[in-house]
C-alpha positions as CSV (number, residue, x, y, z in Angstrom):
1,X,125.0,43.1,80.0
2,X,126.1,42.5,76.3
3,X,124.7,44.3,73.3
4,X,124.3,42.3,70.0
5,X,122.7,43.2,66.7
6,X,119.2,42.1,65.7
7,X,120.5,39.9,62.9
8,X,123.2,38.3,65.0
9,X,120.8,37.4,67.8
10,X,118.2,36.0,65.4
11,X,120.8,33.8,63.7
12,X,122.1,32.5,67.0
13,X,118.6,31.7,68.3
14,X,117.9,29.7,65.1
15,X,121.1,27.7,65.5
16,X,120.5,27.1,69.2
17,X,117.0,25.9,68.7
18,X,118.1,23.6,65.9
19,X,120.2,21.9,68.5
20,X,117.0,20.9,70.4
21,X,116.1,18.8,67.4
22,X,113.2,20.8,65.9
23,X,112.6,21.1,62.2
24,X,113.5,24.1,60.0
25,X,110.1,25.8,60.2
26,X,109.8,25.2,64.0
27,X,113.1,26.6,65.1
28,X,112.9,29.6,62.8
29,X,109.4,30.5,64.1
30,X,110.6,30.1,67.7
31,X,113.6,32.3,67.2
32,X,111.3,35.0,65.6
33,X,108.9,34.7,68.6
34,X,111.6,35.4,71.1
35,X,113.0,38.4,69.3
36,X,109.6,39.8,68.5
37,X,108.6,39.7,72.2
38,X,111.8,41.4,73.1
39,X,111.3,44.2,70.6
40,X,107.6,44.7,71.7
41,X,108.7,45.0,75.4
42,X,107.3,41.7,76.6
43,X,110.7,40.3,77.8
44,X,111.3,37.6,75.2
45,X,114.9,36.9,76.4
46,X,113.9,36.7,80.1
47,X,111.1,34.3,79.1
48,X,113.6,32.2,77.1
49,X,116.0,32.1,80.1
50,X,113.2,30.8,82.3
51,X,112.2,28.1,79.7
52,X,115.7,26.9,78.8
53,X,116.1,24.3,81.6
54,X,112.9,22.5,80.5
55,X,113.6,22.8,76.8
56,X,117.1,21.3,77.3
57,X,115.6,18.3,79.2
58,X,113.2,17.1,76.6
59,X,111.7,18.0,73.2
60,X,108.2,19.4,73.4
61,X,105.4,18.2,71.2
62,X,102.1,19.7,70.1
63,X,99.5,19.9,72.8
64,X,96.6,17.5,73.1
65,X,93.6,19.2,71.5
66,X,89.9,18.7,72.2
67,X,87.2,20.9,70.7
68,X,83.6,21.5,70.2
69,X,82.3,23.8,67.5
70,X,84.4,26.9,67.7
71,X,85.8,26.3,71.3
72,X,89.2,24.5,71.7
73,X,90.9,23.1,74.8
74,X,94.7,22.5,74.6
75,X,96.7,20.7,77.2
76,X,100.4,21.7,77.0
77,X,101.6,19.3,79.7
78,X,103.6,21.9,81.5
79,X,105.4,22.8,78.2
80,X,106.4,26.2,77.0
81,X,104.3,28.0,74.5
82,X,107.5,28.6,72.5
83,X,107.2,25.3,70.6
84,X,104.4,23.1,69.3
85,X,101.5,25.6,69.0
86,X,101.7,26.6,65.4
87,X,99.2,23.9,64.1
88,X,96.8,24.7,67.0
89,X,96.8,28.5,66.3
90,X,96.1,27.8,62.7
91,X,93.1,25.6,63.8
92,X,91.9,28.5,65.9
93,X,92.1,30.8,62.8
94,X,90.2,28.3,60.6
95,X,87.5,28.1,63.3
96,X,87.3,31.9,63.4
97,X,86.8,32.0,59.6
98,X,84.0,29.5,59.9
99,X,82.1,30.9,62.8
100,X,83.1,34.6,63.0
101,X,85.0,34.0,66.3
102,X,86.9,31.1,67.8
103,X,88.0,30.6,71.4
104,X,90.8,28.4,72.9
105,X,91.9,27.6,76.5
106,X,95.5,26.6,77.1
107,X,96.0,24.4,80.2
108,X,99.4,23.6,81.8
109,X,101.1,26.1,79.6
110,X,104.3,28.0,80.6
111,X,105.6,31.3,79.1
112,X,102.2,31.9,77.4
113,X,103.6,35.3,76.1
114,X,105.2,33.3,73.2
115,X,101.7,32.9,71.7
116,X,101.6,36.7,71.0
117,X,103.8,36.7,67.8
118,X,101.8,33.8,66.4
119,X,98.5,35.7,67.0
120,X,100.1,38.8,65.4
121,X,100.6,36.7,62.2
122,X,96.9,35.8,62.3
123,X,95.9,39.4,62.7
124,X,97.9,40.4,59.7
125,X,95.3,38.6,57.7
126,X,92.7,41.2,58.9
127,X,91.6,39.6,62.2
128,X,91.4,40.6,65.8
129,X,92.9,38.6,68.7
130,X,92.5,38.8,72.5
131,X,94.5,36.8,75.0
132,X,94.7,36.9,78.8
133,X,96.5,34.9,81.4
134,X,97.5,35.2,85.1
135,X,101.0,36.7,85.8
136,X,103.7,34.3,86.8
137,X,105.0,36.8,89.3
138,X,101.7,37.6,90.9
139,X,98.7,35.2,90.4
140,X,96.3,38.0,91.3
141,X,97.4,40.0,88.3
142,X,95.7,39.4,84.9
143,X,97.7,40.2,81.8
144,X,95.5,41.1,78.8
145,X,96.6,41.9,75.3
146,X,94.4,43.0,72.4
147,X,95.8,42.7,68.9
148,X,94.3,44.0,65.6
149,X,95.9,44.4,62.2
150,X,96.1,43.9,58.5
151,X,98.8,43.7,55.9
152,X,99.9,47.2,56.7
153,X,100.8,46.5,60.4
154,X,99.8,45.4,63.9
155,X,98.2,47.5,66.7
156,X,98.8,46.3,70.2
157,X,97.1,47.2,73.5
158,X,98.3,45.7,76.8
159,X,96.9,46.0,80.3
160,X,97.5,44.5,83.7
161,X,94.4,44.0,86.0
162,X,94.4,43.3,89.7
163,X,92.0,40.7,91.1
164,X,91.0,40.2,94.7
165,X,92.1,36.6,94.8
166,X,94.5,34.3,92.8
167,X,93.2,33.6,89.3
168,X,92.9,30.3,87.4
169,X,96.1,29.4,85.8
170,X,94.7,28.7,82.3
171,X,95.3,31.0,79.3
172,X,92.3,32.2,77.3
173,X,92.5,33.2,73.6
174,X,89.9,34.5,71.2
175,X,90.3,35.3,67.5
176,X,87.5,37.1,65.7
177,X,86.8,38.8,62.3
178,X,85.8,42.0,64.1
179,X,86.0,43.3,67.7
180,X,82.2,43.3,67.9
181,X,82.3,39.5,67.6
182,X,84.4,39.0,70.8
183,X,82.7,37.4,73.8
184,X,82.1,39.9,76.6
185,X,85.0,38.8,78.8
186,X,87.4,39.2,75.8
187,X,86.2,42.7,74.8
188,X,87.9,44.1,77.9
189,X,88.0,42.8,81.5
190,X,86.8,46.1,82.8
191,X,83.7,45.7,85.0
192,X,84.5,42.1,86.0
193,X,85.6,42.9,89.6
194,X,89.1,43.9,88.4
195,X,91.0,47.1,88.9
196,X,93.4,48.4,86.2
197,X,97.1,48.5,87.4
198,X,99.0,49.3,84.3
199,X,98.3,50.1,80.6
200,X,100.6,50.3,77.5
201,X,98.7,51.7,74.6
202,X,99.5,51.1,70.9
203,X,101.5,54.4,70.4
204,X,103.8,53.6,73.3
205,X,104.4,50.0,72.3
206,X,105.0,51.0,68.6
207,X,107.5,53.6,69.7
208,X,109.3,51.0,71.8
209,X,109.4,48.5,69.0
210,X,110.8,51.0,66.5
211,X,113.4,52.2,69.0
212,X,114.6,48.6,69.7
213,X,114.4,47.5,66.1
214,X,116.8,50.3,65.1
215,X,119.4,49.5,67.8
216,X,121.2,46.5,69.2
217,X,119.6,44.1,71.7
218,X,120.8,43.9,75.3
219,X,121.3,40.3,76.5
220,X,122.6,38.7,79.7
221,X,126.1,37.4,79.2
222,X,125.2,34.0,80.7
223,X,122.3,33.6,78.3
224,X,124.4,34.6,75.3
225,X,127.1,32.1,76.3
226,X,124.6,29.3,76.8
227,X,123.0,30.0,73.4
228,X,126.4,29.8,71.7
229,X,127.2,26.5,73.5
230,X,123.9,25.1,72.2
231,X,124.6,26.3,68.7
232,X,128.0,24.6,68.6
233,X,126.2,21.3,68.9
234,X,124.9,21.5,65.3
235,X,128.3,22.3,63.8
236,X,130.2,19.5,62.1
237,X,133.3,18.1,63.9
238,X,136.6,19.6,63.1
239,X,138.5,17.7,60.3
240,X,140.7,18.4,57.4
241,X,137.6,19.0,55.3
242,X,135.9,21.3,57.8
243,X,138.9,23.2,59.1
244,X,138.2,26.2,56.8
245,X,136.0,27.5,59.6
246,X,132.7,25.6,59.5
247,X,133.7,23.1,62.2
248,X,133.4,23.4,65.9
249,X,136.5,23.4,68.1
């Protein structure tokens, strides 16, 4: 395994995602999402490695959105949550401001963990967010994360619940002005025929974030090499004018 600095990895991710053809705001947000998940202990780099084959094949677009009142349905067409969801998350936030709470269901969405950093940004405006989805490794496991925050910071609570049978593959999100405005199934899955398997409280996750933020990031050598290869695609060809160091070999 390699160790690279926080800043070096963030710069490389931005350059690599630019090679996919996304605009400035999109690839910067995606790079921040990957690194944020890695720092919070949600395996951002492993998720990126899983998503790369699909991302390299075709550019992803925003999901199809249908909604009624404060409930939204988003079809991601088997695309990763890494790209295309910023406008939809802003719409969820606007609906929460209008109604007190807003709910969204994501269909055919891979790597749903990438939604978490976008929800964190919403929570920094003084809102609460809850998201749950079935684990990719075990469809009987339900991942559930509660976020709350304000301009001073974010508080994160993460649990894994065990169900007696495979769960629906959809992702459920709810944003609310207060935790009392969550619907019952988003307050906490306890009491819904599920048993708690694992729990990471805010103190443990904050400590992990601070430890990783102050140190270098561990990355698989293959992934680092692939990101560098992608990044070279946006460099200008070597010429007399670019030979000072800006051009690719």
